[in-house]
PDB file of N, CA, C and O in Angstrom:
ATOM      1  N   MET A   1       0.817  -1.175   0.008  1.00  0.00           N
ATOM      2  CA  MET A   1      -0.017  -0.010   0.015  1.00  0.00           C
ATOM      3  C   MET A   1       0.910   1.241   0.006  1.00  0.00           C
ATOM      4  O   MET A   1       1.938   1.292   0.682  1.00  0.00           O
ATOM      5  N   GLU A   2       0.491   2.225  -0.784  1.00  0.00           N
ATOM      6  CA  GLU A   2       1.289   3.407  -0.949  1.00  0.00           C
ATOM      7  C   GLU A   2       1.127   4.358   0.274  1.00  0.00           C
ATOM      8  O   GLU A   2       0.028   4.577   0.782  1.00  0.00           O
ATOM      9  N   ASP A   3       2.221   4.874   0.689  1.00  0.00           N
ATOM     10  CA  ASP A   3       2.234   5.820   1.811  1.00  0.00           C
ATOM     11  C   ASP A   3       1.848   7.217   1.328  1.00  0.00           C
ATOM     12  O   ASP A   3       2.630   7.892   0.658  1.00  0.00           O
ATOM     13  N   LEU A   4       0.629   7.643   1.677  1.00  0.00           N
ATOM     14  CA  LEU A   4       0.110   8.972   1.220  1.00  0.00           C
ATOM     15  C   LEU A   4       0.551  10.082   2.091  1.00  0.00           C
ATOM     16  O   LEU A   4       0.229  11.233   1.796  1.00  0.00           O
ATOM     17  N   SER A   5       1.271   9.826   3.156  1.00  0.00           N
ATOM     18  CA  SER A   5       1.611  10.889   4.110  1.00  0.00           C
ATOM     19  C   SER A   5       2.851  11.634   3.665  1.00  0.00           C
ATOM     20  O   SER A   5       3.109  12.748   4.120  1.00  0.00           O
ATOM     21  N   SER A   6       3.622  11.024   2.774  1.00  0.00           N
ATOM     22  CA  SER A   6       4.864  11.737   2.309  1.00  0.00           C
ATOM     23  C   SER A   6       4.781  12.037   0.840  1.00  0.00           C
ATOM     24  O   SER A   6       4.379  11.182   0.050  1.00  0.00           O
ATOM     25  N   PRO A   7       5.160  13.256   0.453  1.00  0.00           N
ATOM     26  CA  PRO A   7       5.104  13.597  -0.976  1.00  0.00           C
ATOM     27  C   PRO A   7       6.145  12.811  -1.806  1.00  0.00           C
ATOM     28  O   PRO A   7       7.010  12.127  -1.259  1.00  0.00           O
ATOM     29  N   GLY A   8       6.032  12.930  -3.121  1.00  0.00           N
ATOM     30  CA  GLY A   8       6.970  12.228  -4.036  1.00  0.00           C
ATOM     31  C   GLY A   8       8.380  12.503  -3.739  1.00  0.00           C
ATOM     32  O   GLY A   8       9.174  11.572  -3.603  1.00  0.00           O
ATOM     33  N   ALA A   9       8.748  13.780  -3.627  1.00  0.00           N
ATOM     34  CA  ALA A   9      10.072  14.141  -3.340  1.00  0.00           C
ATOM     35  C   ALA A   9      10.235  14.684  -1.904  1.00  0.00           C
ATOM     36  O   ALA A   9       9.319  15.338  -1.406  1.00  0.00           O
ATOM     37  N   PRO A  10      11.327  14.445  -1.252  1.00  0.00           N
ATOM     38  CA  PRO A  10      11.496  14.983   0.099  1.00  0.00           C
ATOM     39  C   PRO A  10      11.377  16.504   0.113  1.00  0.00           C
ATOM     40  O   PRO A  10      11.891  17.178  -0.780  1.00  0.00           O
ATOM     41  N   ILE A  11      10.716  17.030   1.103  1.00  0.00           N
ATOM     42  CA  ILE A  11      10.537  18.443   1.264  1.00  0.00           C
ATOM     43  C   ILE A  11      11.453  18.962   2.326  1.00  0.00           C
ATOM     44  O   ILE A  11      11.494  18.433   3.437  1.00  0.00           O
ATOM     45  N   ASP A  12      12.198  20.007   1.995  1.00  0.00           N
ATOM     46  CA  ASP A  12      13.121  20.619   2.936  1.00  0.00           C
ATOM     47  C   ASP A  12      12.338  21.210   4.095  1.00  0.00           C
ATOM     48  O   ASP A  12      11.373  21.937   3.859  1.00  0.00           O
ATOM     49  N   PRO A  13      12.705  20.931   5.326  1.00  0.00           N
ATOM     50  CA  PRO A  13      12.009  21.488   6.474  1.00  0.00           C
ATOM     51  C   PRO A  13      11.951  23.020   6.465  1.00  0.00           C
ATOM     52  O   PRO A  13      10.978  23.610   6.935  1.00  0.00           O
ATOM     53  N   ASP A  14      12.996  23.659   5.930  1.00  0.00           N
ATOM     54  CA  ASP A  14      13.047  25.104   5.877  1.00  0.00           C
ATOM     55  C   ASP A  14      11.984  25.616   4.946  1.00  0.00           C
ATOM     56  O   ASP A  14      11.355  26.632   5.242  1.00  0.00           O
ATOM     57  N   ASP A  15      11.751  24.936   3.803  1.00  0.00           N
ATOM     58  CA  ASP A  15      10.762  25.294   2.864  1.00  0.00           C
ATOM     59  C   ASP A  15       9.327  25.169   3.516  1.00  0.00           C
ATOM     60  O   ASP A  15       8.459  26.009   3.278  1.00  0.00           O
ATOM     61  N   LEU A  16       9.119  24.119   4.324  1.00  0.00           N
ATOM     62  CA  LEU A  16       7.884  23.934   5.029  1.00  0.00           C
ATOM     63  C   LEU A  16       7.623  25.067   5.976  1.00  0.00           C
ATOM     64  O   LEU A  16       6.527  25.627   6.004  1.00  0.00           O
ATOM     65  N   GLU A  17       8.661  25.420   6.782  1.00  0.00           N
ATOM     66  CA  GLU A  17       8.536  26.429   7.780  1.00  0.00           C
ATOM     67  C   GLU A  17       8.259  27.804   7.125  1.00  0.00           C
ATOM     68  O   GLU A  17       7.420  28.572   7.595  1.00  0.00           O
ATOM     69  N   MET A  18       8.988  28.087   6.031  1.00  0.00           N
ATOM     70  CA  MET A  18       8.736  29.367   5.346  1.00  0.00           C
ATOM     71  C   MET A  18       7.361  29.416   4.734  1.00  0.00           C
ATOM     72  O   MET A  18       6.727  30.470   4.778  1.00  0.00           O
ATOM     73  N   ALA A  19       6.861  28.334   4.163  1.00  0.00           N
ATOM     74  CA  ALA A  19       5.521  28.283   3.596  1.00  0.00           C
ATOM     75  C   ALA A  19       4.453  28.519   4.653  1.00  0.00           C
ATOM     76  O   ALA A  19       3.471  29.221   4.414  1.00  0.00           O
ATOM     77  N   VAL A  20       4.651  27.934   5.806  1.00  0.00           N
ATOM     78  CA  VAL A  20       3.712  28.127   6.923  1.00  0.00           C
ATOM     79  C   VAL A  20       3.721  29.597   7.387  1.00  0.00           C
ATOM     80  O   VAL A  20       2.666  30.212   7.539  1.00  0.00           O
ATOM     81  N   ARG A  21       4.899  30.137   7.603  1.00  0.00           N
ATOM     82  CA  ARG A  21       4.954  31.550   8.101  1.00  0.00           C
ATOM     83  C   ARG A  21       4.450  32.520   7.027  1.00  0.00           C
ATOM     84  O   ARG A  21       3.810  33.518   7.358  1.00  0.00           O
ATOM     85  N   ALA A  22       4.731  32.243   5.742  1.00  0.00           N
ATOM     86  CA  ALA A  22       4.257  33.160   4.768  1.00  0.00           C
ATOM     87  C   ALA A  22       2.743  33.149   4.563  1.00  0.00           C
ATOM     88  O   ALA A  22       2.156  34.128   4.102  1.00  0.00           O
ATOM     89  N   SER A  23       2.120  32.010   4.919  1.00  0.00           N
ATOM     90  CA  SER A  23       0.690  31.915   4.699  1.00  0.00           C
ATOM     91  C   SER A  23      -0.123  32.119   5.968  1.00  0.00           C
ATOM     92  O   SER A  23      -1.340  31.940   5.959  1.00  0.00           O
ATOM     93  N   ALA A  24       0.540  32.494   7.060  1.00  0.00           N
ATOM     94  CA  ALA A  24      -0.169  32.724   8.302  1.00  0.00           C
ATOM     95  C   ALA A  24      -0.946  34.021   8.186  1.00  0.00           C
ATOM     96  O   ALA A  24      -0.460  34.989   7.600  1.00  0.00           O
ATOM     97  N   HIS A  25      -2.147  34.048   8.739  1.00  0.00           N
ATOM     98  CA  HIS A  25      -3.003  35.243   8.722  1.00  0.00           C
ATOM     99  C   HIS A  25      -2.412  36.248   9.693  1.00  0.00           C
ATOM    100  O   HIS A  25      -2.107  35.880  10.828  1.00  0.00           O
ATOM    101  N   GLN A  26      -2.243  37.464   9.308  1.00  0.00           N
ATOM    102  CA  GLN A  26      -1.628  38.428  10.063  1.00  0.00           C
ATOM    103  C   GLN A  26      -2.641  39.278  10.855  1.00  0.00           C
ATOM    104  O   GLN A  26      -2.258  39.998  11.778  1.00  0.00           O
ATOM    105  N   TRP A  27      -3.922  39.194  10.497  1.00  0.00           N
ATOM    106  CA  TRP A  27      -4.959  40.077  11.079  1.00  0.00           C
ATOM    107  C   TRP A  27      -5.484  39.473  12.382  1.00  0.00           C
ATOM    108  O   TRP A  27      -6.205  40.182  13.084  1.00  0.00           O
ATOM    109  N   CYS A  28      -5.209  38.314  12.744  1.00  0.00           N
ATOM    110  CA  CYS A  28      -5.784  37.731  13.967  1.00  0.00           C
ATOM    111  C   CYS A  28      -4.721  37.674  15.075  1.00  0.00           C
ATOM    112  O   CYS A  28      -3.519  37.659  14.811  1.00  0.00           O
ATOM    113  N   SER A  29      -5.200  37.644  16.303  1.00  0.00           N
ATOM    114  CA  SER A  29      -4.249  37.650  17.378  1.00  0.00           C
ATOM    115  C   SER A  29      -3.649  36.267  17.576  1.00  0.00           C
ATOM    116  O   SER A  29      -2.576  36.159  18.169  1.00  0.00           O
ATOM    117  N   CYS A  30      -4.272  35.240  17.122  1.00  0.00           N
ATOM    118  CA  CYS A  30      -3.717  33.909  17.262  1.00  0.00           C
ATOM    119  C   CYS A  30      -2.896  33.601  15.946  1.00  0.00           C
ATOM    120  O   CYS A  30      -2.989  34.321  14.951  1.00  0.00           O
ATOM    121  N   LYS A  31      -2.134  32.549  16.002  1.00  0.00           N
ATOM    122  CA  LYS A  31      -1.376  32.132  14.852  1.00  0.00           C
ATOM    123  C   LYS A  31      -2.237  31.170  14.032  1.00  0.00           C
ATOM    124  O   LYS A  31      -2.365  30.002  14.400  1.00  0.00           O
ATOM    125  N   LEU A  32      -2.836  31.641  12.915  1.00  0.00           N
ATOM    126  CA  LEU A  32      -3.724  30.816  12.128  1.00  0.00           C
ATOM    127  C   LEU A  32      -3.143  30.638  10.719  1.00  0.00           C
ATOM    128  O   LEU A  32      -2.691  31.602  10.100  1.00  0.00           O
ATOM    129  N   VAL A  33      -3.160  29.380  10.216  1.00  0.00           N
ATOM    130  CA  VAL A  33      -2.630  29.099   8.858  1.00  0.00           C
ATOM    131  C   VAL A  33      -3.727  28.434   8.098  1.00  0.00           C
ATOM    132  O   VAL A  33      -4.372  27.492   8.559  1.00  0.00           O
ATOM    133  N   SER A  34      -3.924  28.974   6.873  1.00  0.00           N
ATOM    134  CA  SER A  34      -4.813  28.341   5.883  1.00  0.00           C
ATOM    135  C   SER A  34      -3.990  27.242   5.122  1.00  0.00           C
ATOM    136  O   SER A  34      -2.968  27.534   4.501  1.00  0.00           O
ATOM    137  N   THR A  35      -4.469  26.004   5.199  1.00  0.00           N
ATOM    138  CA  THR A  35      -3.757  24.931   4.508  1.00  0.00           C
ATOM    139  C   THR A  35      -3.730  25.126   2.992  1.00  0.00           C
ATOM    140  O   THR A  35      -2.722  24.807   2.361  1.00  0.00           O
ATOM    141  N   ALA A  36      -4.817  25.644   2.381  1.00  0.00           N
ATOM    142  CA  ALA A  36      -4.784  25.896   0.947  1.00  0.00           C
ATOM    143  C   ALA A  36      -3.709  26.901   0.569  1.00  0.00           C
ATOM    144  O   ALA A  36      -2.973  26.712  -0.399  1.00  0.00           O
ATOM    145  N   ARG A  37      -3.633  27.965   1.343  1.00  0.00           N
ATOM    146  CA  ARG A  37      -2.679  29.000   1.075  1.00  0.00           C
ATOM    147  C   ARG A  37      -1.249  28.483   1.268  1.00  0.00           C
ATOM    148  O   ARG A  37      -0.357  28.782   0.473  1.00  0.00           O
ATOM    149  N   ALA A  38      -1.047  27.708   2.327  1.00  0.00           N
ATOM    150  CA  ALA A  38       0.252  27.150   2.628  1.00  0.00           C
ATOM    151  C   ALA A  38       0.715  26.168   1.574  1.00  0.00           C
ATOM    152  O   ALA A  38       1.897  26.133   1.232  1.00  0.00           O
ATOM    153  N   VAL A  39      -0.251  25.328   1.029  1.00  0.00           N
ATOM    154  CA  VAL A  39       0.070  24.382  -0.043  1.00  0.00           C
ATOM    155  C   VAL A  39       0.460  25.111  -1.287  1.00  0.00           C
ATOM    156  O   VAL A  39       1.411  24.706  -1.956  1.00  0.00           O
ATOM    157  N   GLU A  40      -0.228  26.168  -1.630  1.00  0.00           N
ATOM    158  CA  GLU A  40       0.133  26.977  -2.796  1.00  0.00           C
ATOM    159  C   GLU A  40       1.562  27.559  -2.615  1.00  0.00           C
ATOM    160  O   GLU A  40       2.387  27.522  -3.528  1.00  0.00           O
ATOM    161  N   GLU A  41       1.804  28.074  -1.453  1.00  0.00           N
ATOM    162  CA  GLU A  41       3.159  28.691  -1.162  1.00  0.00           C
ATOM    163  C   GLU A  41       4.220  27.609  -1.246  1.00  0.00           C
ATOM    164  O   GLU A  41       5.285  27.850  -1.814  1.00  0.00           O
ATOM    165  N   LEU A  42       3.973  26.434  -0.705  1.00  0.00           N
ATOM    166  CA  LEU A  42       4.899  25.353  -0.766  1.00  0.00           C
ATOM    167  C   LEU A  42       5.209  24.894  -2.162  1.00  0.00           C
ATOM    168  O   LEU A  42       6.360  24.627  -2.506  1.00  0.00           O
ATOM    169  N   ARG A  43       4.135  24.801  -2.993  1.00  0.00           N
ATOM    170  CA  ARG A  43       4.374  24.411  -4.383  1.00  0.00           C
ATOM    171  C   ARG A  43       5.251  25.418  -5.117  1.00  0.00           C
ATOM    172  O   ARG A  43       6.091  25.037  -5.932  1.00  0.00           O
ATOM    173  N   ILE A  44       5.062  26.673  -4.836  1.00  0.00           N
ATOM    174  CA  ILE A  44       5.880  27.740  -5.523  1.00  0.00           C
ATOM    175  C   ILE A  44       7.301  27.619  -5.035  1.00  0.00           C
ATOM    176  O   ILE A  44       8.234  27.702  -5.833  1.00  0.00           O
ATOM    177  N   ARG A  45       7.497  27.420  -3.703  1.00  0.00           N
ATOM    178  CA  ARG A  45       8.894  27.383  -3.153  1.00  0.00           C
ATOM    179  C   ARG A  45       9.661  26.167  -3.644  1.00  0.00           C
ATOM    180  O   ARG A  45      10.846  26.256  -3.966  1.00  0.00           O
ATOM    181  N   THR A  46       8.961  25.005  -3.699  1.00  0.00           N
ATOM    182  CA  THR A  46       9.673  23.760  -4.032  1.00  0.00           C
ATOM    183  C   THR A  46       9.568  23.381  -5.507  1.00  0.00           C
ATOM    184  O   THR A  46      10.380  22.594  -5.994  1.00  0.00           O
ATOM    185  N   GLY A  47       8.576  23.930  -6.237  1.00  0.00           N
ATOM    186  CA  GLY A  47       8.396  23.534  -7.648  1.00  0.00           C
ATOM    187  C   GLY A  47       7.740  22.211  -7.760  1.00  0.00           C
ATOM    188  O   GLY A  47       7.736  21.614  -8.836  1.00  0.00           O
ATOM    189  N   ASP A  48       7.170  21.712  -6.662  1.00  0.00           N
ATOM    190  CA  ASP A  48       6.505  20.385  -6.673  1.00  0.00           C
ATOM    191  C   ASP A  48       5.072  20.540  -7.072  1.00  0.00           C
ATOM    192  O   ASP A  48       4.227  20.906  -6.255  1.00  0.00           O
ATOM    193  N   PHE A  49       4.781  20.256  -8.357  1.00  0.00           N
ATOM    194  CA  PHE A  49       3.417  20.324  -8.844  1.00  0.00           C
ATOM    195  C   PHE A  49       2.924  18.897  -9.207  1.00  0.00           C
ATOM    196  O   PHE A  49       1.950  18.722  -9.940  1.00  0.00           O
ATOM    197  N   VAL A  50       3.621  17.919  -8.674  1.00  0.00           N
ATOM    198  CA  VAL A  50       3.282  16.497  -8.909  1.00  0.00           C
ATOM    199  C   VAL A  50       2.550  15.929  -7.701  1.00  0.00           C
ATOM    200  O   VAL A  50       1.570  15.203  -7.865  1.00  0.00           O
ATOM    201  N   SER A  51       2.996  16.236  -6.518  1.00  0.00           N
ATOM    202  CA  SER A  51       2.374  15.683  -5.297  1.00  0.00           C
ATOM    203  C   SER A  51       0.915  16.183  -5.165  1.00  0.00           C
ATOM    204  O   SER A  51       0.575  17.290  -5.581  1.00  0.00           O
ATOM    205  N   THR A  52       0.091  15.334  -4.581  1.00  0.00           N
ATOM    206  CA  THR A  52      -1.267  15.744  -4.420  1.00  0.00           C
ATOM    207  C   THR A  52      -1.487  16.773  -3.292  1.00  0.00           C
ATOM    208  O   THR A  52      -0.667  16.904  -2.383  1.00  0.00           O
ATOM    209  N   ASP A  53      -2.576  17.472  -3.375  1.00  0.00           N
ATOM    210  CA  ASP A  53      -2.891  18.493  -2.354  1.00  0.00           C
ATOM    211  C   ASP A  53      -2.924  17.859  -0.974  1.00  0.00           C
ATOM    212  O   ASP A  53      -2.460  18.463  -0.007  1.00  0.00           O
ATOM    213  N   GLU A  54      -3.461  16.665  -0.869  1.00  0.00           N
ATOM    214  CA  GLU A  54      -3.565  15.945   0.438  1.00  0.00           C
ATOM    215  C   GLU A  54      -2.172  15.684   1.009  1.00  0.00           C
ATOM    216  O   GLU A  54      -1.958  15.851   2.210  1.00  0.00           O
ATOM    217  N   GLN A  55      -1.224  15.278   0.168  1.00  0.00           N
ATOM    218  CA  GLN A  55       0.142  14.987   0.660  1.00  0.00           C
ATOM    219  C   GLN A  55       0.775  16.268   1.152  1.00  0.00           C
ATOM    220  O   GLN A  55       1.374  16.284   2.228  1.00  0.00           O
ATOM    221  N   LEU A  56       0.659  17.336   0.398  1.00  0.00           N
ATOM    222  CA  LEU A  56       1.316  18.587   0.805  1.00  0.00           C
ATOM    223  C   LEU A  56       0.575  19.185   2.019  1.00  0.00           C
ATOM    224  O   LEU A  56       1.214  19.730   2.919  1.00  0.00           O
ATOM    225  N   ALA A  57      -0.751  19.088   2.049  1.00  0.00           N
ATOM    226  CA  ALA A  57      -1.496  19.624   3.205  1.00  0.00           C
ATOM    227  C   ALA A  57      -1.145  18.904   4.464  1.00  0.00           C
ATOM    228  O   ALA A  57      -1.095  19.519   5.530  1.00  0.00           O
ATOM    229  N   ASN A  58      -0.891  17.578   4.381  1.00  0.00           N
ATOM    230  CA  ASN A  58      -0.469  16.809   5.531  1.00  0.00           C
ATOM    231  C   ASN A  58       0.894  17.284   6.022  1.00  0.00           C
ATOM    232  O   ASN A  58       1.065  17.499   7.222  1.00  0.00           O
ATOM    233  N   ALA A  59       1.866  17.454   5.133  1.00  0.00           N
ATOM    234  CA  ALA A  59       3.175  17.989   5.500  1.00  0.00           C
ATOM    235  C   ALA A  59       3.108  19.373   6.130  1.00  0.00           C
ATOM    236  O   ALA A  59       3.809  19.666   7.099  1.00  0.00           O
ATOM    237  N   VAL A  60       2.267  20.206   5.571  1.00  0.00           N
ATOM    238  CA  VAL A  60       2.068  21.575   6.055  1.00  0.00           C
ATOM    239  C   VAL A  60       1.440  21.532   7.437  1.00  0.00           C
ATOM    240  O   VAL A  60       1.842  22.284   8.325  1.00  0.00           O
ATOM    241  N   SER A  61       0.480  20.680   7.621  1.00  0.00           N
ATOM    242  CA  SER A  61      -0.218  20.537   8.904  1.00  0.00           C
ATOM    243  C   SER A  61       0.685  20.129   9.997  1.00  0.00           C
ATOM    244  O   SER A  61       0.635  20.688  11.093  1.00  0.00           O
ATOM    245  N   VAL A  62       1.531  19.148   9.727  1.00  0.00           N
ATOM    246  CA  VAL A  62       2.498  18.674  10.740  1.00  0.00           C
ATOM    247  C   VAL A  62       3.416  19.804  11.115  1.00  0.00           C
ATOM    248  O   VAL A  62       3.637  20.033  12.304  1.00  0.00           O
ATOM    249  N   ALA A  63       3.959  20.518  10.162  1.00  0.00           N
ATOM    250  CA  ALA A  63       4.873  21.631  10.416  1.00  0.00           C
ATOM    251  C   ALA A  63       4.201  22.782  11.174  1.00  0.00           C
ATOM    252  O   ALA A  63       4.773  23.337  12.112  1.00  0.00           O
ATOM    253  N   ALA A  64       2.983  23.130  10.755  1.00  0.00           N
ATOM    254  CA  ALA A  64       2.231  24.191  11.414  1.00  0.00           C
ATOM    255  C   ALA A  64       1.928  23.893  12.880  1.00  0.00           C
ATOM    256  O   ALA A  64       2.128  24.731  13.759  1.00  0.00           O
ATOM    257  N   LEU A  65       1.439  22.676  13.115  1.00  0.00           N
ATOM    258  CA  LEU A  65       1.124  22.264  14.465  1.00  0.00           C
ATOM    259  C   LEU A  65       2.349  22.181  15.339  1.00  0.00           C
ATOM    260  O   LEU A  65       2.257  22.462  16.534  1.00  0.00           O
ATOM    261  N   ALA A  66       3.513  21.801  14.792  1.00  0.00           N
ATOM    262  CA  ALA A  66       4.717  21.728  15.543  1.00  0.00           C
ATOM    263  C   ALA A  66       5.199  23.133  15.965  1.00  0.00           C
ATOM    264  O   ALA A  66       5.845  23.301  16.999  1.00  0.00           O
ATOM    265  N   ASP A  67       4.872  24.114  15.147  1.00  0.00           N
ATOM    266  CA  ASP A  67       5.234  25.489  15.435  1.00  0.00           C
ATOM    267  C   ASP A  67       4.174  26.245  16.265  1.00  0.00           C
ATOM    268  O   ASP A  67       4.322  27.434  16.550  1.00  0.00           O
ATOM    269  N   GLY A  68       3.110  25.528  16.638  1.00  0.00           N
ATOM    270  CA  GLY A  68       2.106  26.195  17.470  1.00  0.00           C
ATOM    271  C   GLY A  68       1.038  26.932  16.748  1.00  0.00           C
ATOM    272  O   GLY A  68       0.328  27.720  17.373  1.00  0.00           O
ATOM    273  N   TYR A  69       0.868  26.726  15.443  1.00  0.00           N
ATOM    274  CA  TYR A  69      -0.175  27.372  14.679  1.00  0.00           C
ATOM    275  C   TYR A  69      -1.505  26.639  14.743  1.00  0.00           C
ATOM    276  O   TYR A  69      -1.531  25.415  14.876  1.00  0.00           O
ATOM    277  N   ALA A  70      -2.571  27.345  14.653  1.00  0.00           N
ATOM    278  CA  ALA A  70      -3.870  26.748  14.503  1.00  0.00           C
ATOM    279  C   ALA A  70      -4.094  26.581  12.980  1.00  0.00           C
ATOM    280  O   ALA A  70      -3.565  27.364  12.192  1.00  0.00           O
ATOM    281  N   LEU A  71      -4.870  25.571  12.574  1.00  0.00           N
ATOM    282  CA  LEU A  71      -5.056  25.219  11.194  1.00  0.00           C
ATOM    283  C   LEU A  71      -6.462  25.526  10.724  1.00  0.00           C
ATOM    284  O   LEU A  71      -7.442  25.186  11.387  1.00  0.00           O
ATOM    285  N   LEU A  72      -6.552  26.177   9.566  1.00  0.00           N
ATOM    286  CA  LEU A  72      -7.810  26.291   8.884  1.00  0.00           C
ATOM    287  C   LEU A  72      -7.779  25.277   7.722  1.00  0.00           C
ATOM    288  O   LEU A  72      -7.091  25.512   6.728  1.00  0.00           O
ATOM    289  N   LEU A  73      -8.479  24.207   7.828  1.00  0.00           N
ATOM    290  CA  LEU A  73      -8.465  23.153   6.841  1.00  0.00           C
ATOM    291  C   LEU A  73      -9.384  23.503   5.735  1.00  0.00           C
ATOM    292  O   LEU A  73     -10.543  23.088   5.743  1.00  0.00           O
ATOM    293  N   ASP A  74      -8.912  24.262   4.768  1.00  0.00           N
ATOM    294  CA  ASP A  74      -9.723  24.719   3.666  1.00  0.00           C
ATOM    295  C   ASP A  74      -9.237  24.111   2.399  1.00  0.00           C
ATOM    296  O   ASP A  74      -8.215  23.425   2.364  1.00  0.00           O
ATOM    297  N   GLU A  75      -9.991  24.373   1.332  1.00  0.00           N
ATOM    298  CA  GLU A  75      -9.683  23.805   0.020  1.00  0.00           C
ATOM    299  C   GLU A  75      -9.408  24.911  -0.943  1.00  0.00           C
ATOM    300  O   GLU A  75     -10.104  25.926  -0.912  1.00  0.00           O
ATOM    301  N   ALA A  76      -8.433  24.771  -1.796  1.00  0.00           N
ATOM    302  CA  ALA A  76      -8.150  25.726  -2.815  1.00  0.00           C
ATOM    303  C   ALA A  76      -9.304  25.796  -3.783  1.00  0.00           C
ATOM    304  O   ALA A  76      -9.880  24.779  -4.170  1.00  0.00           O
ATOM    305  N   VAL A  77      -9.644  27.057  -4.181  1.00  0.00           N
ATOM    306  CA  VAL A  77     -10.729  27.220  -5.165  1.00  0.00           C
ATOM    307  C   VAL A  77     -10.036  27.618  -6.478  1.00  0.00           C
ATOM    308  O   VAL A  77      -9.353  28.640  -6.546  1.00  0.00           O
ATOM    309  N   GLY A  78     -10.219  26.812  -7.493  1.00  0.00           N
ATOM    310  CA  GLY A  78      -9.664  27.116  -8.817  1.00  0.00           C
ATOM    311  C   GLY A  78     -10.804  27.174  -9.797  1.00  0.00           C
ATOM    312  O   GLY A  78     -11.969  26.992  -9.441  1.00  0.00           O
ATOM    313  N   PRO A  79     -10.450  27.431 -11.040  1.00  0.00           N
ATOM    314  CA  PRO A  79     -11.483  27.535 -12.099  1.00  0.00           C
ATOM    315  C   PRO A  79     -12.274  26.233 -12.336  1.00  0.00           C
ATOM    316  O   PRO A  79     -13.440  26.246 -12.730  1.00  0.00           O
ATOM    317  N   ASP A  80     -11.577  25.106 -12.074  1.00  0.00           N
ATOM    318  CA  ASP A  80     -12.260  23.795 -12.270  1.00  0.00           C
ATOM    319  C   ASP A  80     -13.296  23.528 -11.245  1.00  0.00           C
ATOM    320  O   ASP A  80     -14.270  22.832 -11.532  1.00  0.00           O
ATOM    321  N   SER A  81     -13.136  24.060 -10.023  1.00  0.00           N
ATOM    322  CA  SER A  81     -14.094  23.772  -8.931  1.00  0.00           C
ATOM    323  C   SER A  81     -15.288  24.709  -8.916  1.00  0.00           C
ATOM    324  O   SER A  81     -16.188  24.544  -8.092  1.00  0.00           O
ATOM    325  N   LEU A  82     -15.316  25.730  -9.849  1.00  0.00           N
ATOM    326  CA  LEU A  82     -16.393  26.638  -9.859  1.00  0.00           C
ATOM    327  C   LEU A  82     -17.526  26.236 -10.772  1.00  0.00           C
ATOM    328  O   LEU A  82     -18.600  26.835 -10.734  1.00  0.00           O
ATOM    329  N   SER A  83     -17.302  25.247 -11.578  1.00  0.00           N
ATOM    330  CA  SER A  83     -18.352  24.777 -12.520  1.00  0.00           C
ATOM    331  C   SER A  83     -19.373  23.848 -11.868  1.00  0.00           C
ATOM    332  O   SER A  83     -20.299  23.384 -12.533  1.00  0.00           O
TER     333      SER A  83
END
């Protein structure tokens, strides 16, 4: 059975941390991270457009929770999902 918890290529922990920090909401007093926004940021930083959203969201979630962030488990809205 395939392990869906790890992306196709190893992700640098620094890239994960930077994606989490860059996607944290600045307007709230708590540390809140949107998983959709963090996944987009991580894809841009790593160039990984092959791994599934679930794999990257899992990696982002682990990193965000380890840093003490609250998670907003949302879904990216693209042109395909609007039809």
